[in-house]
N, CA, C and O atoms as a GROMACS GRO file, in nm:
protein
  596
    1MET      N    1   0.080  -0.120   0.000
    1MET     CA    2  -0.003   0.009   0.007
    1MET      C    3   0.078   0.133   0.015
    1MET      O    4   0.193   0.142   0.058
    2LEU      N    5   0.010   0.219  -0.027
    2LEU     CA    6   0.110   0.347  -0.043
    2LEU      C    7   0.117   0.419   0.079
    2LEU      O    8   0.019   0.444   0.149
    3PRO      N    9   0.243   0.455   0.106
    3PRO     CA   10   0.279   0.552   0.216
    3PRO      C   11   0.163   0.690   0.244
    3PRO      O   12   0.135   0.700   0.364
    4GLN      N   13   0.117   0.760   0.183
    4GLN     CA   14   0.005   0.864   0.175
    4GLN      C   15  -0.099   0.788   0.218
    4GLN      O   16  -0.109   0.804   0.340
    5LEU      N   17  -0.184   0.710   0.177
    5LEU     CA   18  -0.258   0.661   0.184
    5LEU      C   19  -0.280   0.589   0.302
    5LEU      O   20  -0.375   0.514   0.326
    6ASP      N   21  -0.188   0.618   0.374
    6ASP     CA   22  -0.227   0.530   0.485
    6ASP      C   23  -0.231   0.573   0.620
    6ASP      O   24  -0.130   0.630   0.663
    7PHE      N   25  -0.345   0.554   0.708
    7PHE     CA   26  -0.446   0.622   0.770
    7PHE      C   27  -0.342   0.615   0.922
    7PHE      O   28  -0.381   0.699   1.003
    8SER      N   29  -0.278   0.571   0.950
    8SER     CA   30  -0.191   0.558   1.082
    8SER      C   31  -0.116   0.698   1.109
    8SER      O   32  -0.101   0.750   1.219
    9HIS      N   33  -0.064   0.758   0.957
    9HIS     CA   34   0.015   0.886   0.970
    9HIS      C   35  -0.024   1.015   0.955
    9HIS      O   36   0.038   1.121   0.949
   10TYR      N   37  -0.170   0.977   0.948
   10TYR     CA   38  -0.277   1.107   0.961
   10TYR      C   39  -0.288   1.203   1.108
   10TYR      O   40  -0.284   1.326   1.112
   11THR      N   41  -0.301   1.128   1.203
   11THR     CA   42  -0.312   1.208   1.309
   11THR      C   43  -0.164   1.312   1.370
   11THR      O   44  -0.162   1.416   1.436
   12SER      N   45  -0.052   1.224   1.312
   12SER     CA   46   0.088   1.324   1.335
   12SER      C   47   0.083   1.463   1.209
   12SER      O   48   0.106   1.584   1.212
   13GLN      N   49   0.047   1.379   1.124
   13GLN     CA   50   0.044   1.523   1.000
   13GLN      C   51  -0.062   1.611   1.055
   13GLN      O   52  -0.025   1.727   1.073
   14PHE      N   53  -0.174   1.586   1.083
   14PHE     CA   54  -0.260   1.690   1.151
   14PHE      C   55  -0.240   1.738   1.274
   14PHE      O   56  -0.299   1.841   1.306
   15PHE      N   57  -0.176   1.691   1.340
   15PHE     CA   58  -0.121   1.759   1.484
   15PHE      C   59   0.019   1.865   1.401
   15PHE      O   60   0.002   1.987   1.396
   16TRP      N   61   0.065   1.842   1.380
   16TRP     CA   62   0.183   1.912   1.269
   16TRP      C   63   0.135   2.040   1.195
   16TRP      O   64   0.157   2.161   1.188
   17LEU      N   65   0.068   1.955   1.150
   17LEU     CA   66  -0.073   2.100   1.054
   17LEU      C   67  -0.113   2.218   1.149
   17LEU      O   68  -0.088   2.335   1.120
   18LEU      N   69  -0.171   2.182   1.255
   18LEU     CA   70  -0.195   2.294   1.373
   18LEU      C   71  -0.129   2.368   1.406
   18LEU      O   72  -0.144   2.490   1.416
   19VAL      N   73   0.009   2.260   1.443
   19VAL     CA   74   0.091   2.352   1.514
   19VAL      C   75   0.152   2.446   1.417
   19VAL      O   76   0.176   2.562   1.451
   20CYS      N   77   0.177   2.407   1.306
   20CYS     CA   78   0.232   2.464   1.216
   20CYS      C   79   0.182   2.592   1.213
   20CYS      O   80   0.243   2.695   1.238
   21LEU      N   81   0.000   2.573   1.162
   21LEU     CA   82  -0.076   2.701   1.155
   21LEU      C   83  -0.102   2.788   1.265
   21LEU      O   84  -0.129   2.908   1.262
   22CYS      N   85  -0.089   2.710   1.366
   22CYS     CA   86  -0.089   2.836   1.511
   22CYS      C   87   0.045   2.910   1.534
   22CYS      O   88   0.042   3.000   1.618
   23LEU      N   89   0.169   2.884   1.467
   23LEU     CA   90   0.281   2.928   1.467
   23LEU      C   91   0.269   3.069   1.362
   23LEU      O   92   0.314   3.183   1.371
   24LEU      N   93   0.174   2.986   1.247
   24LEU     CA   94   0.216   3.104   1.160
   24LEU      C   95   0.107   3.208   1.188
   24LEU      O   96   0.130   3.328   1.175
   25ILE      N   97   0.008   3.168   1.222
   25ILE     CA   98  -0.097   3.283   1.273
   25ILE      C   99  -0.066   3.376   1.419
   25ILE      O  100  -0.114   3.486   1.447
   26VAL      N  101   0.031   3.290   1.501
   26VAL     CA  102   0.091   3.393   1.594
   26VAL      C  103   0.194   3.494   1.569
   26VAL      O  104   0.204   3.586   1.650
   27VAL      N  105   0.301   3.488   1.429
   27VAL     CA  106   0.353   3.512   1.406
   27VAL      C  107   0.303   3.650   1.303
   27VAL      O  108   0.342   3.767   1.303
   28MET      N  109   0.231   3.599   1.243
   28MET     CA  110   0.149   3.680   1.120
   28MET      C  111   0.093   3.796   1.226
   28MET      O  112   0.101   3.914   1.191
   29LYS      N  113   0.019   3.752   1.391
   29LYS     CA  114  -0.069   3.844   1.446
   29LYS      C  115  -0.002   3.946   1.530
   29LYS      O  116  -0.045   4.056   1.565
   30ASN      N  117   0.135   3.876   1.560
   30ASN     CA  118   0.225   3.962   1.623
   30ASN      C  119   0.340   4.014   1.583
   30ASN      O  120   0.409   4.082   1.659
   31ARG      N  121   0.376   3.988   1.455
   31ARG     CA  122   0.470   4.096   1.359
   31ARG      C  123   0.445   4.161   1.251
   31ARG      O  124   0.477   4.279   1.235
   32PHE      N  125   0.375   4.077   1.150
   32PHE     CA  126   0.360   4.136   0.999
   32PHE      C  127   0.192   4.217   1.035
   32PHE      O  128   0.191   4.328   0.980
   33ILE      N  129   0.091   4.196   1.092
   33ILE     CA  130  -0.069   4.266   1.073
   33ILE      C  131   0.007   4.423   1.123
   33ILE      O  132  -0.001   4.535   1.073
   34PRO      N  133   0.087   4.367   1.249
   34PRO     CA  134   0.096   4.528   1.315
   34PRO      C  135   0.202   4.627   1.235
   34PRO      O  136   0.198   4.750   1.243
   35ARG      N  137   0.279   4.568   1.171
   35ARG     CA  138   0.365   4.661   1.056
   35ARG      C  139   0.287   4.650   0.974
   35ARG      O  140   0.232   4.756   1.003
   36MET      N  141   0.224   4.612   0.886
   36MET     CA  142   0.127   4.641   0.764
   36MET      C  143   0.021   4.729   0.771
   36MET      O  144  -0.023   4.793   0.676
   37ASN      N  145  -0.043   4.732   0.952
   37ASN     CA  146  -0.141   4.843   1.014
   37ASN      C  147  -0.070   4.958   1.012
   37ASN      O  148  -0.109   5.064   0.962
   38ALA      N  149   0.081   4.931   1.088
   38ALA     CA  150   0.125   5.068   1.101
   38ALA      C  151   0.190   5.165   0.900
   38ALA      O  152   0.197   5.280   0.856
   39ILE      N  153   0.211   5.062   0.862
   39ILE     CA  154   0.210   5.114   0.706
   39ILE      C  155   0.133   5.156   0.637
   39ILE      O  156   0.159   5.250   0.562
   40ILE      N  157   0.016   5.098   0.641
   40ILE     CA  158  -0.112   5.150   0.627
   40ILE      C  159  -0.155   5.247   0.676
   40ILE      O  160  -0.219   5.322   0.602
   41LYS      N  161  -0.140   5.282   0.807
   41LYS     CA  162  -0.210   5.398   0.853
   41LYS      C  163  -0.091   5.512   0.839
   41LYS      O  164  -0.131   5.628   0.831
   42LYS      N  165   0.047   5.491   0.834
   42LYS     CA  166   0.108   5.624   0.770
   42LYS      C  167   0.079   5.639   0.660
   42LYS      O  168   0.065   5.758   0.632
   43ARG      N  169   0.060   5.561   0.568
   43ARG     CA  170   0.007   5.589   0.405
   43ARG      C  171  -0.111   5.708   0.410
   43ARG      O  172  -0.107   5.816   0.352
   44GLU      N  173  -0.238   5.646   0.514
   44GLU     CA  174  -0.308   5.705   0.512
   44GLU      C  175  -0.278   5.852   0.539
   44GLU      O  176  -0.296   5.949   0.466
   45GLU      N  177  -0.214   5.842   0.700
   45GLU     CA  178  -0.181   6.024   0.739
   45GLU      C  179  -0.091   6.079   0.592
   45GLU      O  180  -0.132   6.179   0.535
   46THR      N  181   0.009   6.018   0.549
   46THR     CA  182   0.025   6.085   0.434
   46THR      C  183  -0.041   6.115   0.343
   46THR      O  184  -0.005   6.213   0.277
   47ILE      N  185  -0.187   6.028   0.297
   47ILE     CA  186  -0.249   6.100   0.213
   47ILE      C  187  -0.316   6.222   0.253
   47ILE      O  188  -0.303   6.331   0.198
   48ALA      N  189  -0.396   6.192   0.366
   48ALA     CA  190  -0.444   6.288   0.438
   48ALA      C  191  -0.347   6.443   0.428
   48ALA      O  192  -0.387   6.552   0.387
   49SER      N  193  -0.257   6.418   0.462
   49SER     CA  194  -0.189   6.578   0.493
   49SER      C  195  -0.146   6.617   0.355
   49SER      O  196  -0.139   6.738   0.332
   50GLY      N  197  -0.112   6.524   0.248
   50GLY     CA  198  -0.116   6.567   0.131
   50GLY      C  199  -0.241   6.602   0.050
   50GLY      O  200  -0.226   6.644  -0.064
   51ASN      N  201  -0.389   6.584   0.111
   51ASN     CA  202  -0.486   6.637   0.066
   51ASN      C  203  -0.512   6.755   0.145
   51ASN      O  204  -0.522   6.854   0.072
   52ILE      N  205  -0.520   6.770   0.218
   52ILE     CA  206  -0.484   6.907   0.333
   52ILE      C  207  -0.371   7.008   0.269
   52ILE      O  208  -0.413   7.117   0.230
   53LYS      N  209  -0.245   6.982   0.258
   53LYS     CA  210  -0.214   7.066   0.153
   53LYS      C  211  -0.196   7.078   0.035
   53LYS      O  212  -0.114   7.159  -0.007
   54LEU      N  213  -0.269   7.000  -0.048
   54LEU     CA  214  -0.379   7.014  -0.144
   54LEU      C  215  -0.458   7.105  -0.188
   54LEU      O  216  -0.447   7.184  -0.282
   55THR      N  217  -0.564   7.083  -0.087
   55THR     CA  218  -0.639   7.219  -0.065
   55THR      C  219  -0.551   7.337   0.000
   55THR      O  220  -0.579   7.446  -0.050
   56MET      N  221  -0.502   7.339   0.049
   56MET     CA  222  -0.423   7.496   0.080
   56MET      C  223  -0.341   7.515  -0.041
   56MET      O  224  -0.321   7.633  -0.071
   57LEU      N  225  -0.306   7.457  -0.090
   57LEU     CA  226  -0.223   7.495  -0.255
   57LEU      C  227  -0.332   7.512  -0.315
   57LEU      O  228  -0.350   7.624  -0.267
   58GLU      N  229  -0.410   7.499  -0.370
   58GLU     CA  230  -0.596   7.526  -0.446
   58GLU      C  231  -0.606   7.660  -0.381
   58GLU      O  232  -0.578   7.758  -0.449
   59ASN      N  233  -0.650   7.680  -0.231
   59ASN     CA  234  -0.683   7.789  -0.169
   59ASN      C  235  -0.589   7.917  -0.233
   59ASN      O  236  -0.629   8.016  -0.294
   60GLU      N  237  -0.471   7.884  -0.201
   60GLU     CA  238  -0.385   7.977  -0.281
   60GLU      C  239  -0.364   7.989  -0.362
   60GLU      O  240  -0.303   8.096  -0.359
   61ARG      N  241  -0.366   7.944  -0.493
   61ARG     CA  242  -0.363   7.948  -0.609
   61ARG      C  243  -0.495   8.014  -0.682
   61ARG      O  244  -0.492   8.080  -0.786
   62ASN      N  245  -0.626   7.977  -0.597
   62ASN     CA  246  -0.690   8.080  -0.616
   62ASN      C  247  -0.713   8.214  -0.606
   62ASN      O  248  -0.772   8.289  -0.684
   63GLU      N  249  -0.662   8.234  -0.508
   63GLU     CA  250  -0.636   8.363  -0.422
   63GLU      C  251  -0.542   8.463  -0.536
   63GLU      O  252  -0.563   8.579  -0.570
   64LEU      N  253  -0.427   8.363  -0.580
   64LEU     CA  254  -0.264   8.417  -0.646
   64LEU      C  255  -0.386   8.440  -0.773
   64LEU      O  256  -0.394   8.558  -0.807
   65GLU      N  257  -0.474   8.350  -0.840
   65GLU     CA  258  -0.512   8.402  -0.925
   65GLU      C  259  -0.657   8.506  -0.986
   65GLU      O  260  -0.692   8.540  -1.099
   66GLN      N  261  -0.724   8.539  -0.820
   66GLN     CA  262  -0.782   8.661  -0.813
   66GLN      C  263  -0.698   8.747  -0.834
   66GLN      O  264  -0.701   8.818  -0.934
   67LYS      N  265  -0.610   8.755  -0.744
   67LYS     CA  266  -0.508   8.865  -0.765
   67LYS      C  267  -0.461   8.900  -0.888
   67LYS      O  268  -0.509   8.999  -0.944
   68ILE      N  269  -0.384   8.843  -0.935
   68ILE     CA  270  -0.338   8.817  -1.115
   68ILE      C  271  -0.426   8.869  -1.198
   68ILE      O  272  -0.381   8.933  -1.293
   69ALA      N  273  -0.585   8.855  -1.182
   69ALA     CA  274  -0.670   8.892  -1.265
   69ALA      C  275  -0.712   9.049  -1.231
   69ALA      O  276  -0.743   9.141  -1.307
   70GLU      N  277  -0.698   9.042  -1.064
   70GLU     CA  278  -0.716   9.224  -1.029
   70GLU      C  279  -0.661   9.332  -1.042
   70GLU      O  280  -0.702   9.448  -1.035
   71THR      N  281  -0.469   9.243  -1.080
   71THR     CA  282  -0.402   9.291  -1.092
   71THR      C  283  -0.385   9.345  -1.271
   71THR      O  284  -0.350   9.456  -1.311
   72ASN      N  285  -0.414   9.253  -1.334
   72ASN     CA  286  -0.438   9.245  -1.516
   72ASN      C  287  -0.553   9.367  -1.520
   72ASN      O  288  -0.544   9.453  -1.608
   73ARG      N  289  -0.684   9.373  -1.400
   73ARG     CA  290  -0.775   9.455  -1.459
   73ARG      C  291  -0.723   9.610  -1.437
   73ARG      O  292  -0.756   9.699  -1.515
   74ASN      N  293  -0.629   9.637  -1.310
   74ASN     CA  294  -0.567   9.731  -1.282
   74ASN      C  295  -0.477   9.828  -1.361
   74ASN      O  296  -0.461   9.950  -1.371
   75ILE      N  297  -0.421   9.703  -1.418
   75ILE     CA  298  -0.313   9.738  -1.578
   75ILE      C  299  -0.329   9.783  -1.646
   75ILE      O  300  -0.269   9.885  -1.682
   76ALA      N  301  -0.447   9.712  -1.717
   76ALA     CA  302  -0.532   9.763  -1.816
   76ALA      C  303  -0.607   9.878  -1.800
   76ALA      O  304  -0.635   9.920  -1.912
   77LEU      N  305  -0.662   9.963  -1.696
   77LEU     CA  306  -0.727  10.049  -1.693
   77LEU      C  307  -0.599  10.193  -1.657
   77LEU      O  308  -0.617  10.311  -1.687
   78VAL      N  309  -0.478  10.135  -1.588
   78VAL     CA  310  -0.387  10.251  -1.581
   78VAL      C  311  -0.368  10.236  -1.728
   78VAL      O  312  -0.408  10.338  -1.782
   79THR      N  313  -0.335  10.172  -1.791
   79THR     CA  314  -0.263  10.118  -1.968
   79THR      C  315  -0.375  10.215  -2.003
   79THR      O  316  -0.325  10.328  -2.003
   80ALA      N  317  -0.517  10.220  -2.038
   80ALA     CA  318  -0.597  10.295  -2.058
   80ALA      C  319  -0.646  10.464  -2.048
   80ALA      O  320  -0.710  10.555  -2.100
   81ASN      N  321  -0.569  10.427  -1.950
   81ASN     CA  322  -0.568  10.595  -1.863
   81ASN      C  323  -0.414  10.645  -1.952
   81ASN      O  324  -0.417  10.740  -2.030
   82ILE      N  325  -0.308  10.579  -1.931
   82ILE     CA  326  -0.196  10.630  -2.013
   82ILE      C  327  -0.203  10.699  -2.148
   82ILE      O  328  -0.148  10.797  -2.198
   83LEU      N  329  -0.293  10.606  -2.186
   83LEU     CA  330  -0.315  10.624  -2.330
   83LEU      C  331  -0.409  10.711  -2.371
   83LEU      O  332  -0.421  10.739  -2.490
   84ASN      N  333  -0.494  10.767  -2.268
   84ASN     CA  334  -0.575  10.846  -2.288
   84ASN      C  335  -0.471  10.953  -2.246
   84ASN      O  336  -0.421  11.022  -2.334
   85GLU      N  337  -0.452  10.962  -2.181
   85GLU     CA  338  -0.337  11.116  -2.102
   85GLU      C  339  -0.260  11.156  -2.287
   85GLU      O  340  -0.279  11.255  -2.358
   86VAL      N  341  -0.184  11.043  -2.309
   86VAL     CA  342  -0.112  11.057  -2.413
   86VAL      C  343  -0.199  11.130  -2.529
   86VAL      O  344  -0.198  11.242  -2.578
   87GLY      N  345  -0.286  10.995  -2.550
   87GLY     CA  346  -0.380  11.090  -2.659
   87GLY      C  347  -0.440  11.253  -2.638
   87GLY      O  348  -0.479  11.333  -2.722
   88ILE      N  349  -0.434  11.260  -2.552
   88ILE     CA  350  -0.489  11.384  -2.499
   88ILE      C  351  -0.392  11.498  -2.534
   88ILE      O  352  -0.416  11.591  -2.610
   89ARG      N  353  -0.243  11.468  -2.444
   89ARG     CA  354  -0.125  11.549  -2.472
   89ARG      C  355  -0.091  11.547  -2.624
   89ARG      O  356  -0.054  11.655  -2.671
   90TYR      N  357  -0.100  11.428  -2.715
   90TYR     CA  358  -0.070  11.445  -2.812
   90TYR      C  359  -0.124  11.541  -2.925
   90TYR      O  360  -0.066  11.617  -3.001
   91HIS      N  361  -0.275  11.506  -2.905
   91HIS     CA  362  -0.364  11.625  -2.958
   91HIS      C  363  -0.350  11.758  -2.952
   91HIS      O  364  -0.354  11.834  -3.048
   92LYS      N  365  -0.327  11.794  -2.810
   92LYS     CA  366  -0.304  11.886  -2.745
   92LYS      C  367  -0.153  11.974  -2.806
   92LYS      O  368  -0.148  12.097  -2.807
   93LEU      N  369  -0.061  11.904  -2.843
   93LEU     CA  370   0.038  11.912  -2.888
   93LEU      C  371   0.069  11.946  -3.040
   93LEU      O  372   0.140  12.026  -3.100
   94LEU      N  373  -0.028  11.834  -3.075
   94LEU     CA  374  -0.043  11.870  -3.224
   94LEU      C  375  -0.138  11.978  -3.289
   94LEU      O  376  -0.139  12.020  -3.405
   95SER      N  377  -0.200  12.004  -3.206
   95SER     CA  378  -0.254  12.135  -3.198
   95SER      C  379  -0.198  12.224  -3.265
   95SER      O  380  -0.182  12.270  -3.378
   96GLU      N  381  -0.161  12.240  -3.106
   96GLU     CA  382  -0.065  12.414  -3.054
   96GLU      C  383   0.007  12.428  -3.165
   96GLU      O  384   0.011  12.545  -3.205
   97GLN      N  385   0.105  12.298  -3.272
   97GLN     CA  386   0.219  12.308  -3.280
   97GLN      C  387   0.140  12.327  -3.483
   97GLN      O  388   0.217  12.348  -3.577
   98LEU      N  389  -0.013  12.313  -3.505
   98LEU     CA  390  -0.084  12.310  -3.605
   98LEU      C  391  -0.104  12.475  -3.594
   98LEU      O  392  -0.114  12.557  -3.686
   99ASP      N  393  -0.105  12.501  -3.417
   99ASP     CA  394  -0.149  12.683  -3.463
   99ASP      C  395  -0.036  12.760  -3.479
   99ASP      O  396  -0.037  12.870  -3.536
  100ASN      N  397   0.084  12.696  -3.422
  100ASN     CA  398   0.226  12.753  -3.429
  100ASN      C  399   0.258  12.790  -3.594
  100ASN      O  400   0.307  12.894  -3.638
  101LEU      N  401   0.212  12.663  -3.673
  101LEU     CA  402   0.268  12.653  -3.814
  101LEU      C  403   0.206  12.772  -3.893
  101LEU      O  404   0.259  12.852  -3.970
  102LYS      N  405   0.032  12.754  -3.836
  102LYS     CA  406  -0.073  12.843  -3.903
  102LYS      C  407  -0.039  13.010  -3.908
  102LYS      O  408  -0.060  13.092  -3.996
  103HIS      N  409   0.019  13.022  -3.780
  103HIS     CA  410   0.046  13.166  -3.690
  103HIS      C  411   0.159  13.229  -3.801
  103HIS      O  412   0.128  13.320  -3.877
  104ASP      N  413   0.292  13.167  -3.801
  104ASP     CA  414   0.381  13.156  -3.916
  104ASP      C  415   0.344  13.189  -4.078
  104ASP      O  416   0.355  13.290  -4.148
  105TYR      N  417   0.292  13.040  -4.105
  105TYR     CA  418   0.256  13.137  -4.239
  105TYR      C  419   0.151  13.203  -4.278
  105TYR      O  420   0.132  13.237  -4.395
  106GLU      N  421   0.055  13.232  -4.161
  106GLU     CA  422   0.011  13.364  -4.180
  106GLU      C  423   0.083  13.517  -4.178
  106GLU      O  424   0.063  13.614  -4.251
  107ASN      N  425   0.162  13.502  -4.082
  107ASN     CA  426   0.332  13.613  -4.037
  107ASN      C  427   0.395  13.593  -4.185
  107ASN      O  428   0.421  13.702  -4.237
  108GLU      N  429   0.429  13.473  -4.270
  108GLU     CA  430   0.483  13.521  -4.375
  108GLU      C  431   0.401  13.553  -4.443
  108GLU      O  432   0.418  13.670  -4.477
  109VAL      N  433   0.257  13.481  -4.509
  109VAL     CA  434   0.202  13.562  -4.595
  109VAL      C  435   0.183  13.714  -4.534
  109VAL      O  436   0.160  13.774  -4.640
  110ARG      N  437   0.179  13.801  -4.445
  110ARG     CA  438   0.162  13.936  -4.426
  110ARG      C  439   0.245  13.965  -4.469
  110ARG      O  440   0.233  14.057  -4.550
  111GLN      N  441   0.360  13.918  -4.450
  111GLN     CA  442   0.498  13.997  -4.486
  111GLN      C  443   0.513  14.018  -4.642
  111GLN      O  444   0.545  14.118  -4.706
  112LEU      N  445   0.465  13.831  -4.702
  112LEU     CA  446   0.487  13.883  -4.855
  112LEU      C  447   0.382  13.971  -4.877
  112LEU      O  448   0.414  14.048  -4.968
  113ARG      N  449   0.279  13.991  -4.838
  113ARG     CA  450   0.162  14.071  -4.937
  113ARG      C  451   0.230  14.198  -4.905
  113ARG      O  452   0.244  14.274  -5.001
  114THR      N  453   0.289  14.250  -4.753
  114THR     CA  454   0.370  14.395  -4.744
  114THR      C  455   0.449  14.420  -4.838
  114THR      O  456   0.436  14.520  -4.907
  115LYS      N  457   0.569  14.308  -4.861
  115LYS     CA  458   0.688  14.345  -4.944
  115LYS      C  459   0.632  14.372  -5.078
  115LYS      O  460   0.679  14.458  -5.152
  116TYR      N  461   0.511  14.283  -5.116
  116TYR     CA  462   0.470  14.290  -5.295
  116TYR      C  463   0.405  14.428  -5.290
  116TYR      O  464   0.422  14.510  -5.380
  117THR      N  465   0.326  14.454  -5.179
  117THR     CA  466   0.273  14.567  -5.203
  117THR      C  467   0.348  14.670  -5.195
  117THR      O  468   0.284  14.762  -5.246
  118GLU      N  469   0.478  14.717  -5.148
  118GLU     CA  470   0.577  14.779  -5.126
  118GLU      C  471   0.630  14.782  -5.293
  118GLU      O  472   0.654  14.891  -5.345
  119ASP      N  473   0.642  14.682  -5.353
  119ASP     CA  474   0.744  14.652  -5.448
  119ASP      C  475   0.589  14.674  -5.568
  119ASP      O  476   0.630  14.709  -5.678
  120ILE      N  477   0.458  14.662  -5.565
  120ILE     CA  478   0.389  14.700  -5.663
  120ILE      C  479   0.397  14.854  -5.648
  120ILE      O  480   0.441  14.915  -5.746
  121LYS      N  481   0.361  14.926  -5.539
  121LYS     CA  482   0.374  15.048  -5.537
  121LYS      C  483   0.526  15.118  -5.539
  121LYS      O  484   0.536  15.240  -5.556
  122ALA      N  485   0.606  15.059  -5.525
  122ALA     CA  486   0.709  15.113  -5.632
  122ALA      C  487   0.731  15.122  -5.789
  122ALA      O  488   0.781  15.204  -5.866
  123MET      N  489   0.676  15.011  -5.796
  123MET     CA  490   0.690  14.976  -5.939
  123MET      C  491   0.589  15.103  -6.037
  123MET      O  492   0.608  15.172  -6.137
  124ALA      N  493   0.458  15.076  -5.924
  124ALA     CA  494   0.396  15.149  -6.012
  124ALA      C  495   0.409  15.305  -5.988
  124ALA      O  496   0.350  15.378  -6.068
  125GLU      N  497   0.479  15.361  -5.888
  125GLU     CA  498   0.544  15.513  -5.881
  125GLU      C  499   0.630  15.522  -5.990
  125GLU      O  500   0.645  15.624  -6.058
  126GLN      N  501   0.707  15.375  -6.013
  126GLN     CA  502   0.827  15.420  -6.133
  126GLN      C  503   0.754  15.394  -6.286
  126GLN      O  504   0.822  15.399  -6.389
  127GLU      N  505   0.635  15.371  -6.290
  127GLU     CA  506   0.507  15.354  -6.384
  127GLU      C  507   0.477  15.461  -6.425
  127GLU      O  508   0.477  15.501  -6.542
  128SER      N  509   0.442  15.532  -6.299
  128SER     CA  510   0.379  15.673  -6.321
  128SER      C  511   0.469  15.755  -6.359
  128SER      O  512   0.433  15.860  -6.411
  129ASP      N  513   0.604  15.726  -6.341
  129ASP     CA  514   0.750  15.833  -6.359
  129ASP      C  515   0.720  15.823  -6.480
  129ASP      O  516   0.689  15.928  -6.536
  130LYS      N  517   0.719  15.738  -6.533
  130LYS     CA  518   0.774  15.700  -6.684
  130LYS      C  519   0.644  15.747  -6.790
  130LYS      O  520   0.668  15.792  -6.902
  131ILE      N  521   0.510  15.730  -6.741
  131ILE     CA  522   0.402  15.770  -6.807
  131ILE      C  523   0.398  15.947  -6.779
  131ILE      O  524   0.348  16.015  -6.868
  132ASN      N  525   0.449  16.012  -6.663
  132ASN     CA  526   0.445  16.128  -6.639
  132ASN      C  527   0.572  16.177  -6.767
  132ASN      O  528   0.545  16.274  -6.838
  133LEU      N  529   0.669  16.123  -6.781
  133LEU     CA  530   0.790  16.206  -6.866
  133LEU      C  531   0.762  16.145  -6.989
  133LEU      O  532   0.846  16.177  -7.074
  134LEU      N  533   0.663  16.058  -7.036
  134LEU     CA  534   0.631  15.997  -7.148
  134LEU      C  535   0.520  16.175  -7.252
  134LEU      O  536   0.522  16.245  -7.353
  135ALA      N  537   0.448  16.151  -7.123
  135ALA     CA  538   0.326  16.230  -7.152
  135ALA      C  539   0.405  16.370  -7.159
  135ALA      O  540   0.372  16.427  -7.264
  136GLU      N  541   0.514  16.459  -7.072
  136GLU     CA  542   0.566  16.558  -7.070
  136GLU      C  543   0.637  16.558  -7.151
  136GLU      O  544   0.654  16.671  -7.196
  137PHE      N  545   0.729  16.433  -7.228
  137PHE     CA  546   0.763  16.428  -7.404
  137PHE      C  547   0.653  16.479  -7.461
  137PHE      O  548   0.654  16.598  -7.492
  138ALA      N  549   0.553  16.410  -7.483
  138ALA     CA  550   0.422  16.395  -7.582
  138ALA      C  551   0.395  16.565  -7.603
  138ALA      O  552   0.399  16.632  -7.706
  139LEU      N  553   0.362  16.615  -7.434
  139LEU     CA  554   0.338  16.749  -7.442
  139LEU      C  555   0.453  16.838  -7.527
  139LEU      O  556   0.434  16.899  -7.632
  140GLN      N  557   0.564  16.829  -7.457
  140GLN     CA  558   0.673  16.942  -7.536
  140GLN      C  559   0.673  16.907  -7.718
  140GLN      O  560   0.690  16.983  -7.812
  141LYS      N  561   0.651  16.778  -7.714
  141LYS     CA  562   0.642  16.727  -7.884
  141LYS      C  563   0.488  16.836  -7.928
  141LYS      O  564   0.487  16.945  -7.985
  142MET      N  565   0.384  16.763  -7.881
  142MET     CA  566   0.317  16.866  -7.941
  142MET      C  567   0.342  17.046  -7.978
  142MET      O  568   0.338  17.118  -8.077
  143ILE      N  569   0.364  17.057  -7.849
  143ILE     CA  570   0.392  17.235  -7.834
  143ILE      C  571   0.507  17.250  -7.896
  143ILE      O  572   0.532  17.369  -7.879
  144PHE      N  573   0.622  17.186  -7.980
  144PHE     CA  574   0.732  17.202  -8.037
  144PHE      C  575   0.662  17.210  -8.147
  144PHE      O  576   0.664  17.315  -8.210
  145ASP      N  577   0.577  17.085  -8.199
  145ASP     CA  578   0.514  17.060  -8.327
  145ASP      C  579   0.403  17.154  -8.316
  145ASP      O  580   0.303  17.116  -8.377
  146GLY      N  581   0.392  17.260  -8.258
  146GLY     CA  582   0.264  17.317  -8.294
  146GLY      C  583   0.153  17.318  -8.446
  146GLY      O  584   0.034  17.330  -8.475
  147LYS      N  585   0.282  17.299  -8.508
  147LYS     CA  586   0.188  17.338  -8.657
  147LYS      C  587   0.078  17.204  -8.669
  147LYS      O  588  -0.023  17.210  -8.739
  148ARG      N  589   0.108  17.115  -8.608
  148ARG     CA  590   0.064  16.956  -8.639
  148ARG      C  591  -0.073  17.022  -8.578
  148ARG      O  592  -0.150  17.043  -8.672
  149ILE      N  593  -0.119  17.054  -8.478
  149ILE     CA  594  -0.234  17.076  -8.338
  149ILE      C  595  -0.318  17.141  -8.413
  149ILE      O  596  -0.424  17.183  -8.366
   0.00000   0.00000   0.00000
């Protein structure tokens, strides 16, 4: 008969099986399970603290985003005000320069008018002198040639 089927060995094998199982349960209960519980507990604490830190960082991020958005709005307002001021100053300077140019051109036109008027008067006087000379010459010729009249 085969030894594994011999019923006389079953009791001793059953006894040693129970002894080994009890030893294994005691070792597991006293050594491995507490270590595994400590590892699991530490892991849960790490996760919980990570979640707390994550929520704090998310809150900080939201506050920073709000501050950035507010700062961007302020920058946009300041930039718009600066651009408006620059535009106003530019238009003011441009209108002043145009007024100055207009005034300069008007002065130049007045000076040219005065000069040309004086030149025309001088030319008119010269022409009138020439006409007077011609008229005198013509009168003298008429008087001298009195026969023809």
